Structures are given as C-alpha cells and as structure tokens.
N, CA, C and O of each residue as an XYZ file, in Angstrom:
576
protein
N      -6.933      3.018     30.545
C      -5.665      2.616     29.485
C      -5.675      4.035     28.638
O      -6.727      4.291     28.052
N      -4.563      4.998     28.525
C      -4.499      6.144     27.701
C      -3.886      5.621     26.308
O      -3.069      4.702     26.242
N      -4.389      6.328     25.206
C      -3.600      5.950     23.777
C      -2.547      6.791     23.682
O      -2.488      7.083     22.487
N      -1.790      7.277     24.190
C      -0.597      7.773     24.164
C       0.372      7.041     24.411
O       0.523      6.501     25.506
N       1.066      6.932     23.559
C       2.685      5.984     23.245
C       3.573      6.573     24.395
O       3.226      7.731     24.627
N       4.533      6.181     25.132
C       5.701      6.522     25.594
C       6.864      6.872     24.557
O       7.320      6.115     23.700
N       7.257      8.248     24.841
C       8.380      8.816     23.793
C       9.292      7.772     23.599
O       9.310      6.745     24.279
N       9.930      7.990     22.818
C      11.069      6.982     21.972
C      12.308      7.357     23.200
O      12.860      6.449     23.821
N      12.598      8.661     23.403
C      13.428      9.162     24.059
C      13.466      8.829     25.861
O      14.318      9.247     26.644
N      12.548      8.162     26.109
C      12.211      8.237     27.411
C      12.499      6.313     27.255
O      13.190      5.704     28.071
N      11.927      5.756     26.264
C      11.963      4.236     26.662
C      13.228      3.971     26.540
O      13.704      2.947     27.030
N      13.952      4.849     25.876
C      15.904      4.213     25.434
C      15.977      4.407     26.762
O      16.885      3.612     27.003
N      15.674      4.909     27.880
C      16.173      5.007     29.554
C      15.416      3.788     29.854
O      15.956      2.716     30.126
N      14.331      3.953     29.805
C      13.091      2.854     30.701
C      13.504      1.621     30.855
O      13.658      1.112     31.965
N      13.717      1.036     29.767
C      13.886     -0.119     29.175
C      15.263     -0.427     30.186
O      15.285     -1.641     30.385
N      16.023      0.021     30.650
C      17.601     -0.729     31.581
C      16.752     -0.765     32.803
O      17.239     -1.590     33.576
N      15.480     -0.103     33.390
C      14.741     -0.646     34.550
C      14.631     -2.151     34.580
O      14.613     -3.018     33.706
N      14.542     -2.151     36.329
C      13.343     -3.300     36.193
C      11.932     -3.483     35.742
O      11.188     -2.524     35.537
N      11.597     -4.654     35.601
C      10.115     -5.043     34.736
C       9.176     -4.288     35.779
O       8.120     -3.731     35.478
N       9.764     -4.363     37.129
C       8.609     -4.431     38.148
C       8.394     -2.922     38.330
O       7.321     -2.576     38.822
N       9.341     -1.933     37.971
C       9.307     -0.499     37.866
C       8.584     -0.042     37.001
O       7.508      0.510     37.231
N       9.172     -0.243     35.688
C       8.463     -0.293     34.953
C       6.995     -0.285     34.473
O       6.354      0.599     33.904
N       6.719     -1.285     34.793
C       5.283     -1.458     34.863
C       4.694     -0.683     36.151
O       3.561     -0.289     35.877
N       5.031     -0.374     37.305
C       4.683      0.493     37.837
C       4.453      1.732     37.602
O       3.399      2.301     37.883
N       5.655      2.363     36.941
C       5.492      3.501     36.202
C       4.253      4.118     34.905
O       3.671      5.181     34.688
N       4.313      2.505     34.164
C       3.200      2.874     32.794
C       2.003      2.764     34.213
O       1.198      3.692     34.127
N       1.867      2.294     34.849
C       0.351      2.090     35.633
C       0.022      3.500     35.959
O      -1.008      4.069     35.597
N       1.006      4.039     36.693
C       0.965      5.391     37.555
C       0.541      6.445     36.154
O      -0.528      7.053     36.195
N       1.293      6.561     35.178
C       1.462      7.475     33.845
C      -0.327      7.231     33.406
O      -1.257      8.025     33.540
N      -0.325      6.070     32.952
C      -1.586      5.691     32.588
C      -2.954      6.610     33.539
O      -3.618      7.515     33.034
N      -3.077      6.235     34.594
C      -3.975      6.888     36.043
C      -3.608      8.480     36.063
O      -4.426      9.167     36.674
N      -2.806      8.976     35.644
C      -2.431     10.469     35.418
C      -3.268     11.143     34.228
O      -3.937     12.165     34.075
N      -2.883     10.047     33.476
C      -3.729     10.822     31.946
C      -5.098     10.621     32.003
O      -5.914     11.410     31.529
N      -5.402      9.475     32.630
C      -6.758      9.343     32.364
C      -7.653     10.310     33.406
O      -8.870     10.454     33.288
N      -6.900     10.899     34.367
C      -7.555     12.129     35.431
C      -7.187     13.066     34.459
O      -8.070     13.883     34.722
N      -6.623     13.533     33.623
C      -6.416     15.064     32.792
C      -5.675     14.325     31.631
O      -4.488     14.010     31.712
N      -6.444     14.077     30.573
C      -5.858     13.796     28.992
C      -5.318     14.818     28.483
O      -4.382     14.574     27.723
N      -5.634     16.080     28.668
C      -5.201     17.152     28.255
C      -3.484     17.473     28.621
O      -2.793     18.308     28.037
N      -3.075     16.644     29.644
C      -1.866     17.136     30.198
C      -0.904     16.851     29.095
O      -0.937     16.030     28.179
N       0.206     18.017     29.538
C       1.463     18.180     28.394
C       2.168     17.387     29.086
O       2.033     17.595     30.292
N       3.145     16.231     28.723
C       4.011     15.525     29.091
C       5.229     15.868     29.108
O       5.776     15.427     28.097
N       6.142     16.612     29.953
C       7.303     16.782     29.470
C       8.272     15.737     30.389
O       8.156     15.193     31.487
N       9.446     15.771     29.159
C      10.352     14.374     30.029
C      11.724     15.046     29.836
O      12.129     15.791     28.943
N      12.591     14.334     31.450
C      13.652     14.721     31.429
C      14.470     13.398     31.710
O      13.895     12.354     32.017
N      15.905     13.502     31.583
C      16.715     12.643     32.272
C      17.666     13.693     33.006
O      18.267     14.497     32.294
N      17.801     13.725     34.099
C      18.871     14.105     35.281
C      19.384     13.374     36.120
O      20.266     12.543     35.901
N      18.930     13.594     37.037
C      19.307     13.145     38.411
C      18.410     11.625     38.441
O      18.728     10.522     38.887
N      17.226     12.086     37.795
C      16.361     10.965     37.974
C      15.638     10.721     36.775
O      15.486     11.824     36.249
N      15.052      9.731     35.991
C      14.388     10.144     35.007
C      12.961     10.267     35.130
O      12.171      9.563     35.759
N      12.759     11.351     34.373
C      11.131     11.657     35.150
C      10.228     12.026     33.994
O      10.762     12.220     32.902
N       8.871     12.149     34.122
C       7.830     12.565     33.221
C       7.151     13.581     34.084
O       6.782     13.221     35.202
N       6.972     14.653     33.741
C       6.433     15.938     34.288
C       5.052     16.194     33.631
O       4.971     16.181     32.403
N       3.983     16.422     34.390
C       2.729     16.697     33.953
C       2.298     18.036     33.934
O       2.335     18.462     35.088
N       1.909     18.884     33.147
C       1.670     20.379     32.807
C       0.285     20.492     32.396
O      -0.210     19.633     31.667
N      -0.508     21.692     32.893
C      -1.777     22.162     32.253
C      -1.060     23.135     30.997
O      -1.714     23.321     29.971
N       0.401     23.774     31.156
C       0.729     24.028     29.525
C       1.972     23.670     29.327
O       2.478     22.967     30.202
N       2.692     24.002     28.287
C       4.539     23.971     28.047
C       5.453     24.297     29.028
O       6.660     24.057     29.001
N       4.816     24.862     29.909
C       5.739     25.563     31.335
C       5.783     24.780     32.282
O       4.777     24.447     32.910
N       7.348     24.228     32.611
C       7.484     23.472     33.795
C       7.039     24.109     35.211
O       6.868     23.454     36.239
N       6.919     25.180     35.110
C       6.198     26.064     36.092
C       4.615     25.714     36.340
O       4.053     25.837     37.428
N       4.040     25.285     35.208
C       2.587     24.932     35.323
C       2.574     23.527     35.469
O       1.432     23.069     35.464
N       3.435     22.738     35.592
C       3.235     21.281     35.952
C       2.737     21.335     37.273
O       3.048     22.214     38.077
N       1.668     20.040     37.588
C       0.652     19.638     38.836
C       1.270     18.562     39.322
O       1.264     18.355     40.535
N       1.966     17.619     38.346
C       2.885     16.580     39.071
C       3.687     16.099     38.432
O       3.974     16.620     37.354
N       4.515     14.606     38.990
C       5.718     14.374     38.349
C       6.249     12.934     38.644
O       6.171     12.769     39.861
N       6.745     11.852     38.048
C       7.049     10.655     38.199
C       8.408     10.743     38.058
O       8.926     10.538     36.961
N       9.328     11.141     39.441
C      10.519     10.659     38.995
C      10.827      9.060     39.378
O      10.463      8.444     40.379
N      11.638      8.589     38.220
C      11.921      6.855     38.345
C      13.437      7.065     38.904
O      14.154      7.857     38.293
N      13.724      6.683     39.545
C      15.204      6.357     40.547
C      15.572      4.965     40.231
O      14.796      4.392     39.467
N      16.457      4.386     40.601
C      17.505      3.211     40.656
C      16.310      2.098     40.976
O      16.070      1.261     40.105
N      15.682      2.089     42.020
C      14.856      0.827     42.757
C      13.234      1.387     42.887
O      12.324      0.608     43.172
N      13.020      2.755     42.653
C      12.029      3.400     43.410
C      11.308      4.260     42.352
O      11.777      4.405     41.223
N      10.448      4.680     42.652
C       9.773      5.814     41.865
C       8.495      6.335     42.766
O       7.720      5.506     43.242
N       8.301      7.826     42.989
C       7.604      8.796     43.625
C       6.568      9.199     42.136
O       6.618      9.173     40.906
N       5.611      9.587     43.335
C       4.561     10.530     42.449
C       4.625     11.530     43.058
O       3.956     11.527     44.092
N       5.282     12.597     42.796
C       5.696     14.074     43.150
C       4.511     15.417     42.447
O       3.965     15.589     41.357
N       4.533     16.098     43.674
C       3.364     17.336     43.347
C       4.504     18.723     43.288
O       5.369     18.819     44.158
N       4.424     19.407     42.546
C       5.104     20.224     42.295
C       5.129     21.430     43.357
O       6.054     22.089     43.831
N       3.712     21.450     43.541
C       3.233     22.569     44.663
C       2.067     22.041     45.888
O       0.984     22.418     46.336
N       3.407     20.529     46.165
C       2.747     19.784     47.341
C       2.304     20.690     48.693
O       1.253     20.313     49.212
N       2.890     21.690     49.244
C       2.737     22.332     50.257
C       1.852     23.042     50.224
O       1.526     23.543     51.300
N       1.026     23.428     48.922
C      -0.148     24.598     48.834
C      -1.259     23.742     48.618
O      -2.220     24.387     48.199
N      -1.537     22.257     48.777
C      -2.213     21.259     48.829
C      -2.957     20.863     49.743
O      -2.228     20.701     50.722
N      -4.034     20.601     50.007
C      -4.633     20.036     51.441
C      -4.762     18.712     51.332
O      -5.453     18.132     50.494
N      -4.035     18.172     52.261
C      -3.571     16.968     52.443
C      -3.652     15.984     53.577
O      -2.797     15.173     53.934
N      -5.068     16.258     54.168
C      -6.161     15.986     55.089
C      -5.427     14.365     55.424
O      -5.371     13.974     56.590
N      -5.140     13.905     54.808
C      -4.566     11.974     54.932
C      -3.142     12.200     55.090
O      -2.414     11.227     55.287
N      -2.731     13.196     55.036
C      -1.091     12.860     55.443
C      -0.358     12.271     54.430
O       0.604     11.724     54.970
N      -0.329     12.112     53.275
C      -0.135     11.320     52.735
C       1.510     11.728     51.797
O       2.287     10.883     51.353
N       1.634     12.919     51.726
C       3.011     14.171     51.368
C       3.878     13.470     52.097
O       3.611     13.030     53.215
N       5.188     13.296     51.391
C       6.588     13.614     52.089
C       7.439     14.596     51.623
O       7.129     15.231     50.614
N       8.607     14.839     52.297
C       9.501     15.762     51.790
C       9.247     16.877     52.773
O       8.317     16.987     53.572
N      10.516     17.878     52.493
C      10.811     19.009     53.647
C      11.123     20.104     52.613
O      11.667     21.049     53.185
N      10.985     20.295     51.401
C      11.337     20.696     50.337
C      10.255     22.099     50.508
O       9.175     21.987     51.089
N      10.800     23.595     49.823
C       9.725     24.946     50.117
C       8.626     24.370     49.366
O       7.559     24.520     49.962
N       8.529     23.771     48.278
C       7.047     23.610     47.781
C       6.660     21.952     47.272
O       5.575     21.398     47.448
N       7.685     21.457     46.707
C       7.554     19.871     46.508
C       7.362     19.107     47.521
O       7.734     19.396     48.659
N       6.600     17.769     47.119
C       6.198     16.751     48.077
C       6.413     16.116     47.267
O       6.869     16.329     46.143
N       5.941     14.832     48.022
C       5.593     13.191     47.082
C       5.455     12.159     48.212
O       5.614     12.064     49.428
N       5.037     11.370     47.046
C       4.141      9.596     47.540
C       5.032      9.050     47.280
O       5.528      9.482     46.240
N       5.793      7.882     47.909
C       6.294      6.493     47.589
C       5.687      6.070     46.893
O       4.501      5.869     47.153
N       6.152      5.792     45.866
C       5.076      4.182     45.251
C       5.466      3.320     44.791
O       6.113      3.310     43.744
N       5.004      1.857     45.830
C       5.727      0.759     45.577
C       4.792     -0.280     45.258
O       5.174     -1.449     45.203
N       3.528      0.063     45.031
C       2.799     -1.050     44.498
C       1.334     -0.054     44.206
O       1.078      0.946     44.876
N       0.356     -0.636     42.925
C      -1.116      0.028     42.589
C      -1.415      1.204     43.450
O      -1.406      2.429     43.332
N      -1.745      0.121     44.570
C      -2.954      0.329     45.401
C      -2.152      1.655     46.240
O      -2.841      2.121     47.147
N      -0.752      2.328     46.041
C      -0.279      3.427     46.860
C      -0.839      4.252     46.135
O      -1.203      5.180     46.858
N      -1.235      4.512     44.630
C      -2.008      5.826     44.132
C      -3.442      5.129     43.366
O      -4.203      5.988     42.920
N      -3.646      4.465     43.276
C      -5.208      3.935     42.875
C      -6.164      3.883     44.165
O      -6.705      2.925     44.717
N      -6.176      5.256     44.444
C      -7.386      5.236     45.905
C      -7.896      6.441     45.477
O      -7.461      6.862     44.405
N      -9.033      7.341     46.294
C      -9.790      8.455     46.640
C      -8.682      9.683     47.167
O      -8.744     10.890     46.931
N      -7.847      9.068     47.815
C      -6.728     10.115     48.187
C      -6.173     10.854     47.422
O      -6.155     12.071     47.238
N      -5.668      9.907     46.942
C      -4.463     10.024     45.768
C      -5.145     11.196     44.633
O      -4.803     12.334     44.312
N      -6.064     10.461     44.299
C      -7.235     10.801     43.050
C      -7.424     12.857     43.488
O      -7.352     13.846     42.759
N      -7.633     12.720     44.738
C      -8.427     14.344     45.258
C      -6.837     14.789     45.404
O      -6.813     15.853     44.784
N      -6.113     14.656     45.669
C      -4.504     15.131     45.484
C      -4.109     15.617     44.215
O      -3.388     16.612     44.133
N      -4.477     15.064     43.309
C      -3.976     14.795     41.917
C      -4.661     15.812     41.530
O      -4.064     16.813     41.135
N      -6.312     15.758     41.569
C      -7.283     16.451     40.923
C      -7.072     18.038     41.609
O      -7.369     18.968     40.858
N      -6.679     18.312     42.706
C      -6.191     19.666     43.470
C      -5.558     20.452     42.983
O      -5.810     21.648     42.833
N      -4.038     19.460     42.471
C      -3.137     20.055     41.815
C      -3.122     20.495     40.454
O      -2.331     21.278     39.928
N      -4.443     19.681     39.772
C      -4.580     20.065     38.629
C      -5.732     21.304     38.397
O      -6.007     21.753     37.285
N      -6.143     21.610     39.250
C      -6.776     22.578     39.641
C      -6.370     24.267     40.059
O      -7.026     25.268     39.771
N      -5.208     24.195     40.747
C      -4.208     24.749     41.380
C      -3.458     24.932     40.014
O      -3.309     26.024     39.466
N      -3.150     24.122     39.688
C      -2.344     24.496     38.258
C      -3.044     25.379     37.318
O      -2.521     26.438     36.971
N      -4.355     24.959     36.823
C      -5.297     25.649     36.080
C      -5.689     26.938     36.232
O      -6.113     27.693     35.357
N      -5.468     27.229     37.791
C      -6.057     28.885     37.974
C      -4.368     30.054     38.454
O      -4.245     31.256     38.691
N      -3.269     28.760     38.396
C      -2.293     29.321     38.597
C      -1.674     29.767     37.306
O      -0.901     30.657     37.660
N      -1.611     29.677     36.374
C      -0.997     29.440     35.109
C      -1.444     30.929     34.291
O      -2.607     31.315     34.175
N      -0.167     31.680     33.741
C      -0.535     32.412     33.100
C      -0.825     32.704     31.924
O      -0.985     33.843     31.485
N      -0.957     31.150     31.023
C      -1.280     31.419     29.801
C      -2.125     29.669     29.477
O      -2.087     28.590     30.068
N      -2.820     30.180     28.238
C      -3.244     28.398     28.051
C      -2.257     28.085     27.114
O      -1.479     28.899     26.618
N      -2.305     26.879     26.882
C      -1.387     26.360     26.253
C      -1.553     26.108     24.672
O      -2.621     25.694     24.221
N      -0.713     26.312     24.056
C      -0.898     25.963     22.383
C      -1.718     24.614     21.687
O      -2.515     24.549     20.751
N      -1.315     23.895     22.317
C      -1.348     22.215     22.058
C      -1.907     21.483     23.286
O      -1.758     22.167     24.298
N      -2.401     20.509     23.471
C      -2.998     19.796     24.760
C      -2.624     18.636     24.532
O      -2.312     18.440     23.358
N      -2.525     17.686     25.293
C      -2.554     16.425     24.960
C      -0.999     15.820     24.404
O      -0.829     14.686     23.958
N      -0.144     16.668     24.524
C       1.063     15.913     23.451
C       2.159     15.496     24.568
O       1.867     15.694     25.748
N       3.355     14.950     24.251
C       4.124     15.078     24.842
C       5.495     15.693     24.297
O       5.845     15.576     23.122
N       6.270     16.397     25.330
C       7.551     17.043     24.903
C       8.751     16.379     25.296
O       8.682     15.979     26.458
N       9.933     16.102     24.662
C      11.299     15.020     25.262
C      11.934     16.573     25.187
O      12.033     17.438     24.317
N      12.343     16.417     26.733
C      13.677     17.599     26.862
C      15.057     16.635     27.098
O      16.173     17.072     27.384
N      14.754     15.464     26.938
C      15.944     14.605     26.676
C      16.985     14.627     25.809
O      16.731     14.718     24.609
N      18.490     14.537     26.307
C      19.386     14.767     25.415
C      19.795     13.545     24.559
O      20.299     12.638     25.221
N      19.703     13.361     23.438
C      19.881     12.067     22.897
C      21.239     12.209     21.911
O      21.655     11.232     21.289
C-alpha cells in the first residue's frame, strides 16, 4: 500500500466508473508505486482517464501508464517495443506503445509483469535527459 492519495481531479472522473474497475485501478496503481515510489504521476483525461508514471516531470520519460476505458483498463508501456518481453505478454501494433489487458489482480501481480515494469523503469532512467526537480509527486493535467 502506498501513502500517496489519488488526486481530486482524477477522483472526480474515476468515481463514475464501476467499483470493480476502480478497485482494479487502485490495486494496479499501488503496485506500480510500490515498485518505484519516486514515480512522478501525470494525470490526463482525453479518450481515456489515464495515470502515467514517469521518472521525471516529462511525459517523454514515462515508463508505464494505466488508461481506464468504459469497461476495462490496461497496463501500458510507453516504450513497450523496446522491452524484452520473453513471455509475450505485451499486445498492440503501435510504433512504441504496448499494453497488457488487466482483468484481475493476477494479471499484474506476477514476476513477469514485475520484470517488465522494472525494465521499463531502467530504460526510462537511462533514456531521460535530466533529473526531476521533485520525486514522488502527482501532477494533474486534467481540465477542471
């Protein structure tokens, strides 16, 4: 369990989702933050309600994200095509982004997904151009 509250801007949209989806999101968010508590969480509401996890304040340095759609959510990897996915968990056809559909906690609470997240963090840390001004913060980009 992490001690970072979900931002009010995000909660104002999240509360309209089904409770099962909300619980799944909270569990996955806690899991990501437990693996990298220094994450900078960037929040967006575009085609999906999305929390993005980055090693700096820049979206380009993000290592993973949780887009929440109407009836499902994914664990997305911003540079998924660059990760070593030996177990073939990652789906998608984009140039860089790949995702894992998350239907239940067991879909992310396993060593294969933990390894993907850890690899994505390491890639972001070696790839970024500057260190963050702050760590462990949440920044809302949601228009209220």
